[in-house]
ROMAR-557540 format. One record per residue: residue number from 1; residue in one letter; z, y, x of N, C-alpha, C in turn. Coordinates in steps of 0.05 Angstrom, whole numbers. Example, Ala and Ser with C-alpha at 12.3 -4.5 7.8 and 13.67 -1.06 7.14 Angstrom:
    n  res    n.zz    n.yy    n.xx   ca.zz   ca.yy   ca.xx    c.zz    c.yy    c.xx
    1    a     156    -114     264     156     -90     246     156     -66     264
    2    s     142     -45     257     143     -21     273     157       1     258
END
This chain:
    n  res    n.zz    n.yy    n.xx   ca.zz   ca.yy   ca.xx    c.zz    c.yy    c.xx
    1    m       0     -24      17       0       0       0       0      25      18
    2    a     -18      43      13     -19      67      28       6      83      23
    3    l      15      98      44      39     114      41      38     133      18
    4    g      14     145      14      12     165      -7      15     154     -35
    5    s      10     128     -38      12     116     -65      40     106     -72
    6    g      59     108     -53      86      99     -58      99     112     -82
    7    p     100     139     -82     113     152    -104     100     146    -131
    8    k      74     142    -131      60     135    -156      70     109    -167
    9    l      72      89    -150      82      63    -158     110      65    -169
   10    l     127      78    -154     155      81    -163     158      96    -189
   11    t     140     115    -193     140     130    -219     133     111    -241
   12    l     114      93    -237     107      74    -257     130      55    -263
   13    v     145      48    -242     168      31    -246     189      45    -263
   14    r     194      70    -257     214      86    -272     205      88    -302
   15    r     180      93    -306     170      96    -334     174      70    -349
   16    a     167      48    -336     170      22    -350     199      15    -356
   17    i     217      23    -338     245      18    -343     255      36    -366
   18    r     248      61    -366     257      79    -387     245      72    -414
   19    l     221      62    -414     208      53    -439     225      30    -452
   20    r     238      14    -435     254      -8    -445     283      -1    -448
   21    h     290      24    -443     317      34    -447     338      20    -429
   22    y     330      12    -405     349       1    -386     368      23    -377
   23    s     390      15    -366     410      35    -357     401      49    -332
   24    r     413      72    -327     406      88    -304     412      72    -278
   25    h     434      57    -278     440      41    -254     420      20    -249
   26    t     410       7    -271     389     -13    -267     364       0    -257
   27    e     358      24    -266     334      38    -256     336      43    -227
   28    e     358      54    -218     361      60    -189     360      35    -172
   29    a     373      13    -183     373     -12    -168     345     -23    -165
   30    y     330     -25    -187     303     -36    -187     284     -20    -169
   31    v     285       7    -172     268      24    -156     275      20    -126
   32    g     300      17    -120     308      13     -92     298     -13     -81
   33    w     298     -34     -97     289     -60     -88     258     -60     -84
   34    v     244     -47    -102     215     -46    -100     208     -31     -74
   35    r     222      -9     -69     217       7     -45     222     -10     -20
   36    r     244     -25     -20     251     -41       4     230     -63       8
   37    f     221     -75     -14     202     -97     -12     176     -87       0
   38    v     166     -64     -10     141     -52       0     143     -45      30
   39    r     166     -34      38     169     -27      66     171     -52      83
   40    f     185     -72      73     187     -97      87     160    -110      93
   41    c     141    -106      74     115    -117      77      95     -98      89
   42    g     104     -78     104      87     -60     118      72     -41     101
   43    t      85     -32      79      74     -13      60      48     -22      47
   44    r      44     -48      45      21     -58      30      26     -57       0
   45    h       5     -54     -16       9     -53     -44      18     -81     -55
   46    p      37     -82     -73      46    -108     -84      24    -125     -95
   47    r       2    -113    -104     -20    -130    -115     -32    -147     -93
   48    e     -29    -138     -68     -40    -153     -45     -21    -175     -35
   49    l       3    -176     -47      24    -194     -38      27    -217     -57
   50    g      42    -237     -49      45    -260     -66      71    -275     -60
   51    p      72    -301     -67      97    -316     -64     107    -318     -35
   52    v      88    -318     -16      96    -320      12     113    -296      20
   53    e     103    -272      14     117    -247      21     143    -244       6
   54    v     143    -251     -20     168    -249     -35     189    -268     -24
   55    t     181    -293     -18     200    -312      -6     211    -303      21
   56    r     193    -291      37     202    -281      63     222    -258      59
   57    f     217    -241      40     235    -218      35     262    -228      25
   58    l     263    -247       6     288    -257      -4     303    -272      17
   59    s     288    -287      33     301    -302      55     313    -283      76
   60    s     299    -261      81     310    -241     100     336    -229      89
   61    l     337    -225      63     362    -214      52     385    -233      56
   62    a     380    -259      52     401    -279      55     409    -284      83
   63    v     389    -286     101     394    -295     129     401    -271     147
   64    d     385    -250     145     389    -228     164     410    -208     154
   65    r     409    -202     128     429    -183     118     453    -196     105
   66    r     452    -222     100     474    -237      90     485    -226      64
   67    v     466    -218      46     475    -208      20     486    -230       3
   68    s     500    -223     -18     512    -243     -36     490    -255     -54
   69    a     496    -277     -67     477    -289     -85     469    -271    -108
   70    s     488    -256    -119     482    -238    -141     463    -216    -132
   71    t     467    -205    -107     449    -184     -97     421    -195     -93
   72    q     419    -219     -82     393    -232     -78     379    -236    -105
   73    n     394    -245    -125     382    -249    -152     374    -223    -165
   74    q     389    -202    -159     381    -175    -170     354    -167    -158
   75    a     351    -172    -132     326    -165    -118     303    -181    -131
   76    l     307    -206    -136     286    -223    -148     280    -212    -176
   77    g     301    -205    -191     296    -194    -218     280    -169    -218
   78    a     284    -152    -198     269    -127    -195     239    -133    -190
   79    l     234    -154    -173     206    -161    -167     193    -174    -190
   80    v     207    -190    -205     196    -202    -230     188    -179    -249
   81    f     205    -159    -252     200    -136    -269     175    -121    -259
   82    l     173    -118    -233     150    -103    -221     124    -117    -228
   83    y     122    -142    -223      97    -157    -227      91    -161    -257
   84    r     111    -167    -273     107    -174    -301     103    -149    -318
   85    d     121    -129    -315     122    -107    -333     108     -81    -323
   86    v     105     -79    -297      92     -55    -286      63     -61    -279
   87    l      58     -82    -264      31     -89    -255      17    -107    -274
   88    d      31    -117    -294      19    -135    -314       4    -158    -301
   89    a      18    -170    -281       6    -192    -266      19    -219    -274
   90    p       5    -241    -271      17    -267    -277      42    -271    -259
   91    v      63    -282    -271      88    -285    -256      98    -314    -256
   92    g      79    -333    -261      87    -361    -260      98    -369    -233
   93    w      86    -359    -212      96    -365    -185     123    -353    -180
   94    l     129    -330    -191     155    -317    -188     177    -334    -203
   95    a     169    -343    -227     188    -359    -243     195    -385    -229
   96    a     177    -394    -212     182    -420    -198     201    -417    -174
   97    l     206    -391    -165     224    -387    -143     253    -394    -152
   98    v     267    -407    -135     294    -415    -141     314    -392    -137
   99    r     329    -386    -158     349    -365    -155     373    -375    -139
  100    a     385    -357    -124     408    -364    -109     431    -372    -127
  101    k     445    -393    -120     467    -403    -136     492    -385    -131
  102    r     502    -373    -153     525    -356    -150     550    -373    -150
  103    p     568    -368    -131     593    -384    -129     611    -377    -153
  104    q     625    -398    -162     643    -394    -185     669    -382    -174
  105    r     675    -358    -181     699    -345    -172     719    -341    -195
  106    v     744    -346    -190     764    -339    -210     770    -309    -208
  107    p     769    -295    -230     773    -266    -229     800    -258    -219
  108    i     801    -236    -205     827    -225    -196     841    -212    -220
  109    v     866    -219    -224     881    -208    -247     908    -197    -237
  110    l     915    -174    -247     941    -163    -241     961    -172    -262
  111    t     986    -176    -254    1007    -182    -273    1014    -156    -288
  112    r    1028    -159    -310    1036    -135    -325    1052    -116    -308
  113    d    1070    -127    -291    1086    -110    -274    1068     -95    -254
  114    e    1048    -109    -243    1030     -96    -224    1013     -74    -237
  115    v    1004     -79    -262     990     -58    -277    1008     -34    -280
  116    r    1033     -39    -288    1052     -17    -292    1056      -1    -266
  117    r    1058     -15    -244    1062      -1    -219    1038      15    -211
  118    v    1014       5    -215     990      20    -208     988      45    -226
  119    l     992      42    -252     991      65    -270    1012      86    -263
  120    q    1035      77    -254    1056      96    -246    1047     112    -222
  121    r    1033      99    -203    1023     113    -180    1002     134    -187
  122    l     989     130    -210     968     148    -219     979     172    -235
  123    r    1004     171    -241    1016     193    -256    1013     219    -240
  124    g    1006     240    -254    1001     265    -241     972     269    -233
  125    r     956     248    -237     927     250    -230     911     257    -255
  126    g     924     265    -277     909     276    -300     890     257    -312
  127    v     865     265    -312     843     250    -326     841     222    -314
  128    v     843     219    -288     841     193    -276     861     173    -286
  129    a     886     182    -290     907     165    -300     901     157    -329
  130    l     890     175    -345     883     168    -372     860     148    -373
  131    v     840     152    -356     817     133    -355     827     105    -348
  132    a     844     103    -328     854      77    -319     870      64    -341
  133    g     887      80    -354     903      69    -376     885      58    -399
  134    l     864      72    -405     846      63    -426     830      39    -418
  135    l     823      37    -393     808      13    -383     825     -12    -387
  136    y     851      -9    -381     869     -32    -385     874     -37    -415
  137    g     878     -16    -429     885     -18    -457     863     -26    -476
  138    t     838     -24    -467     815     -29    -484     797     -52    -474
  139    g     799     -58    -448     781     -78    -436     753     -67    -430
  140    m     750     -40    -430     724     -29    -424     717     -31    -395
  141    r     691     -32    -389     682     -29    -361     684       0    -354
  142    l     684       7    -328     689      34    -320     668      53    -332
  143    l     642      46    -329     621      64    -339     621      65    -370
  144    e     630      44    -383     633      46    -412     654      66    -420
  145    g     676      67    -405     697      86    -411     689     115    -405
  146    l     675     118    -382     666     145    -375     644     155    -393
  147    g     629     136    -405     607     143    -423     614     148    -452
  148    l     640     148    -458     649     153    -485     642     181    -494
  149    r     633     183    -519     629     209    -532     652     214    -551
  150    v     657     239    -559     678     246    -576     677     230    -603
  151    k     653     227    -613     649     213    -639     655     183    -637
  152    d     658     172    -613     663     144    -610     692     136    -613
  153    v     710     156    -614     739     151    -616     748     156    -644
  154    d     759     136    -657     769     138    -685     800     136    -684
  155    f     813     159    -686     842     159    -684     855     148    -709
  156    t     841     149    -732     852     139    -757     852     108    -757
  157    a     830      97    -749     827      67    -750     837      55    -724
  158    n     846      71    -705     854      61    -678     832      44    -665
  159    e     808      54    -665     785      40    -654     769      58    -635
  160    i     757      45    -616     737      58    -599     711      42    -600
  161    t     690      56    -605     663      43    -606     650      47    -579
  162    v     644      24    -567     630      24    -541     600      22    -546
  163    r     586      43    -538     557      44    -543     541      34    -519
  164    g     521      18    -525     503      10    -503     516      -4    -480
  165    g     534     -23    -486     547     -37    -465     528     -56    -450
  166    k     539     -74    -435     522     -93    -420     504    -108    -439
  167    g     478    -109    -433     459    -121    -452     451    -102    -474
  168    d     458     -76    -471     452     -55    -491     464     -63    -518
  169    r     488     -74    -518     501     -82    -543     524     -62    -549
  170    d     527     -55    -574     550     -39    -583     573     -58    -591
  171    r     597     -49    -589     620     -65    -598     643     -46    -605
  172    v     663     -57    -618     687     -41    -625     711     -54    -610
  173    t     727     -38    -598     752     -47    -586     775     -31    -596
  174    v     799     -38    -587     823     -26    -598     829       0    -583
  175    l     840      20    -597     851      44    -585     881      41    -582
  176    p     892      39    -558     920      34    -555     937      57    -565
  177    e     958      51    -581     976      71    -591     988      88    -568
  178    r     993      74    -546    1006      87    -523     991     111    -513
  179    f     964     110    -516     948     131    -504     935     150    -524
  180    k     943     147    -550     932     165    -570     941     194    -566
  181    g     966     197    -561     977     224    -556     964     238    -532
  182    p     965     224    -508     952     236    -485     922     241    -489
  183    l     908     223    -503     880     227    -508     874     251    -526
  184    l     890     255    -547     888     278    -564     892     304    -549
  185    h     913     304    -532     919     327    -515     896     333    -496
  186    h     885     312    -484     862     315    -466     838     327    -481
  187    l     832     316    -505     808     325    -519     811     355    -528
  188    a     836     363    -533     840     391    -540     832     409    -517
  189    a     839     401    -493     831     417    -469     801     415    -465
  190    v     789     392    -470     760     389    -466     745     407    -486
  191    r     756     409    -511     743     425    -531     743     455    -523
  192    q     766     464    -512     767     491    -503     747     497    -481
  193    q     744     477    -463     724     480    -442     696     481    -453
  194    h     691     464    -473     665     464    -486     659     490    -499
  195    e     678     502    -512     674     528    -526     668     550    -505
  196    r     681     548    -482     675     568    -461     647     564    -451
  197    d     639     539    -448     612     533    -439     591     544    -459
  198    l     596     540    -484     578     550    -505     575     581    -503
  199    a     598     594    -499     598     623    -497     582     633    -473
  200    e     580     616    -452     565     623    -428     537     613    -428
  201    g     527     603    -451     500     593    -453     496     565    -443
  202    a     518     550    -439     516     522    -430     525     504    -454
  203    g     541     484    -448     551     467    -470     534     444    -478
  204    w     513     437    -462     496     415    -469     505     389    -456
  205    a     501     367    -471     506     341    -460     480     325    -463
  206    e     474     308    -444     450     291    -445     453     272    -469
  207    l     431     269    -484     431     251    -507     416     225    -500
  208    p     424     203    -512     410     178    -506     382     177    -519
  209    g     364     163    -506     337     158    -517     323     184    -524
  210    a     311     184    -548     295     206    -557     310     223    -577
  211    l     337     220    -578     353     236    -598     350     266    -593
  212    g     346     273    -568     344     302    -562     319     314    -574
  213    l     298     298    -578     274     308    -591     277     308    -621
  214    k     291     287    -632     295     285    -661     314     306    -671
  215    y     336     311    -655     356     330    -663     359     350    -640
  216    p     343     371    -639     342     389    -616     368     402    -608
  217    h     386     406    -627     410     421    -622     435     403    -620
  218    a     431     377    -624     454     359    -624     469     358    -598
  219    g     455     364    -576     467     362    -550     489     382    -545
  220    r     491     403    -563     512     423    -560     535     418    -580
  221    e     531     398    -597     551     393    -618     575     379    -605
  222    w     599     385    -616     624     374    -606     624     343    -606
  223    a     613     331    -627     614     302    -630     600     288    -607
  224    w     579     301    -595     563     287    -574     573     293    -546
  225    q     595     308    -544     605     315    -517     619     291    -505
  226    w     619     289    -478     633     268    -464     663     271    -468
  227    v     676     248    -471     706     249    -472     717     257    -445
  228    f     703     248    -424     712     254    -396     690     269    -381
  229    p     687     295    -387     665     310    -374     670     316    -345
  230    a     649     320    -331     651     328    -302     662     356    -300
  231    t     671     363    -276     682     389    -272     661     411    -268
  232    r     636     402    -262     615     422    -256     593     421    -277
  233    v     580     444    -280     557     447    -297     532     445    -279
  234    y     510     433    -290     485     432    -275     462     440    -293
  235    d     441     449    -281     417     456    -295     397     433    -296
  236    d     390     424    -319     371     402    -322     343     413    -317
  237    r     328     402    -298     302     412    -290     282     409    -313
  238    r     284     387    -327     263     382    -348     266     400    -372
  239    t     291     404    -381     295     420    -406     305     448    -401
  240    g     315     453    -377     326     480    -372     354     484    -383
  241    q     365     463    -395     392     464    -407     413     464    -385
  242    r     435     478    -390     458     477    -373     477     457    -384
  243    r     481     435    -369     495     412    -380     520     405    -363
  244    r     536     388    -375     557     373    -360     551     344    -363
  245    h     553     329    -342     551     300    -343     580     290    -346
  246    h     583     264    -350     610     253    -350     621     251    -322
  247    l     647     247    -320     660     245    -294     647     222    -278
  248    h     644     227    -252     631     207    -235     650     184    -230
  249    e     639     160    -230     656     136    -227     671     135    -200
  250    t     660     146    -179     673     145    -153     700     160    -153
  251    v     703     180    -170     728     194    -172     750     175    -180
  252    v     745     159    -200     765     141    -211     769     117    -191
  253    q     747     108    -180     749      85    -161     766      91    -137
  254    r     762     115    -126     778     122    -102     808     124    -109
  255    a     813     138    -131     841     142    -139     855     115    -145
  256    f     840      97    -158     851      71    -165     857      55    -140
  257    r     838      55    -121     842      41     -96     867      51     -81
  258    d     871      77     -81     894      89     -68     920      81     -82
  259    a     919      79    -109     943      72    -124     950      43    -120
  260    v     931      25    -118     936      -3    -112     950      -6     -85
  261    r     940       9     -66     951       7     -39     980      19     -39
  262    a     984      41     -53    1010      54     -54    1030      37     -68
  263    a    1021      20     -87    1039       3    -102    1046     -22     -86
  264    g    1035     -26     -62    1041     -48     -46    1029     -74     -55
  265    i    1006     -72     -70     993     -96     -80     971    -104     -60
  266    t     972    -130     -53     953    -139     -32     928    -151     -45
  267    k     926    -154     -71     902    -165     -83     879    -145     -80
  268    a     855    -155     -79     831    -138     -76     823    -128    -104
  269    a     841    -111    -115     837    -102    -142     819     -77    -143
  270    s     802     -76    -164     785     -53    -169     789     -44    -198
  271    c     775     -24    -207     777     -15    -235     770     -38    -254
  272    h     751     -55    -246     743     -77    -263     765     -98    -266
  273    t     784     -98    -247     807    -116    -249     823    -110    -274
  274    l     824     -85    -283     838     -78    -307     826     -92    -332
  275    r     800     -95    -332     786    -109    -354     794    -139    -353
  276    h     794    -151    -329     803    -179    -327     832    -182    -336
  277    s     849    -163    -329     877    -164    -336     881    -161    -366
  278    f     866    -143    -379     866    -140    -408     861    -167    -422
  279    a     840    -180    -414     832    -205    -426     853    -227    -422
  280    t     863    -229    -397     882    -250    -391     909    -245    -406
  281    h     917    -221    -407     943    -215    -420     941    -219    -450
  282    l     918    -214    -462     914    -220    -491     916    -250    -496
  283    l     904    -266    -479     905    -295    -482     933    -305    -478
  284    e     947    -293    -459     975    -300    -454     992    -294    -479
  285    a     985    -273    -493    1000    -265    -517     993    -282    -541
  286    g     974    -300    -539     968    -318    -561     944    -311    -577
  287    y     929    -290    -570     905    -283    -585     883    -304    -580
  288    d     868    -310    -601     847    -330    -598     824    -320    -581
  289    i     810    -339    -569     790    -332    -549     766    -318    -562
  290    r     760    -324    -588     738    -310    -601     743    -281    -605
  291    t     768    -274    -611     776    -246    -614     772    -231    -587
  292    v     782    -244    -566     779    -232    -539     750    -229    -532
  293    q     734    -249    -539     705    -248    -534     692    -223    -547
  294    e     700    -218    -572     688    -195    -587     698    -169    -574
  295    l     723    -167    -566     733    -143    -554     720    -137    -527
  296    l     714    -158    -512     701    -154    -486     670    -150    -489
  297    g     659    -159    -511     630    -157    -515     614    -178    -501
  298    h     626    -202    -497     612    -224    -484     593    -237    -505
  299    a     568    -241    -497     549    -255    -514     555    -284    -517
  300    d     567    -296    -497     573    -325    -496     602    -329    -491
  301    v     615    -345    -508     644    -350    -505     650    -363    -479
  302    r     631    -377    -466     636    -390    -441     643    -369    -419
  303    t     632    -345    -422     639    -324    -403     669    -316    -406
  304    t     678    -316    -430     706    -309    -436     725    -332    -427
  305    m     715    -356    -427     731    -379    -420     742    -378    -392
  306    i     729    -363    -374     738    -362    -347     767    -352    -345
  307    y     776    -336    -365     803    -325    -364     824    -346    -371
  308    t     816    -368    -383     835    -389    -388     845    -402    -362
  309    h     830    -398    -341     837    -410    -315     856    -393    -299
  310    v     862    -369    -308     880    -352    -293     905    -344    -309
  311    l     910    -359    -331     934    -353    -346     959    -360    -329
  312    r     979    -343    -332    1003    -346    -315    1021    -369    -324
  313    r    1011    -394    -320    1026    -417    -328    1029    -437    -305
  314    g    1024    -428    -281    1023    -447    -259     996    -460    -258
  315    g     991    -478    -239     965    -490    -236     955    -504    -261
  316    l     937    -491    -275     924    -502    -299     944    -509    -321
  317    g     967    -497    -321     987    -503    -341    1002    -529    -337
  318    v     999    -541    -314    1011    -567    -309    1038    -564    -295
  319    r    1058    -579    -304    1084    -579    -290    1083    -598    -267
  320    s    1089    -589    -243    1088    -606    -220    1109    -628    -221
  321    p    1101    -653    -213    1121    -674    -213    1144    -669    -194
  322    a    1140    -651    -174    1162    -645    -156    1185    -631    -171
  323    d    1178    -618    -194    1199    -604    -209    1216    -623    -226
  324    t    1208    -648    -227    1223    -668    -243    1241    -685    -225
  325    l    1241    -681    -199    1257    -697    -181    1287    -690    -185
END
């Protein structure tokens, strides 16, 4: 592929992804893998390449860069998308490639006391502490929590609607009583900020899909504002609107990592560990697995079943014969 045609190909990839309403993270990941693949093959156009080059590229990822199985499979998924959905080429040979086998890992789970200690270390961190509390109290993924809109929180029904979760599925989860007061207080401050933005000619929030075209002024309405807006306003090049995006995930990730360390916890816990802990603690409390499946938004109950292996009952719930001596 000639150097000058690179941006054109990547533009086509982005268009195909947006046409299918894939997430922004998927877009950046797929574009990045297509770019790496083309560079690996000496900037030749993908139409000139085939199974030999793809196999070499994937093998290089595993052998030279030692990437994980999930990363290698993501790269393969990006190339399948490129050939099938962008170049409209036959992909039978791609389908025949063997995907890397992902190792079965038991999820890292914090005990209730460890969750309490981490949240205590986050006190005084304002919005970050509230986000972390909601992640544990609702089972949301980090980007699902940061992507909440004001209209998605129902204080009367004690529900939070998660829009466009993994697999582009909506679901409903619980709004913890413990965080209703802090969340209401937080939203009052966010609304004051939004009103100041409106007075200064800003106050826009990005809308999903084509809603911005269908409802031209909805982006300034209170209902569509982010629950956790960013601290800075930016100018959108395409529309000229002065917008706020939601809080960036790295802000929460860094603070959470510091809190885990300060709490003296040696587990390799991340924000996603709060989701694992939510599910495990519900099962420990006796809730049935189908309910937990719905709250987590798992399409297959077998995904939820992994949490039955980490219930705090000792090894698989078995009493050791040594304890009967």
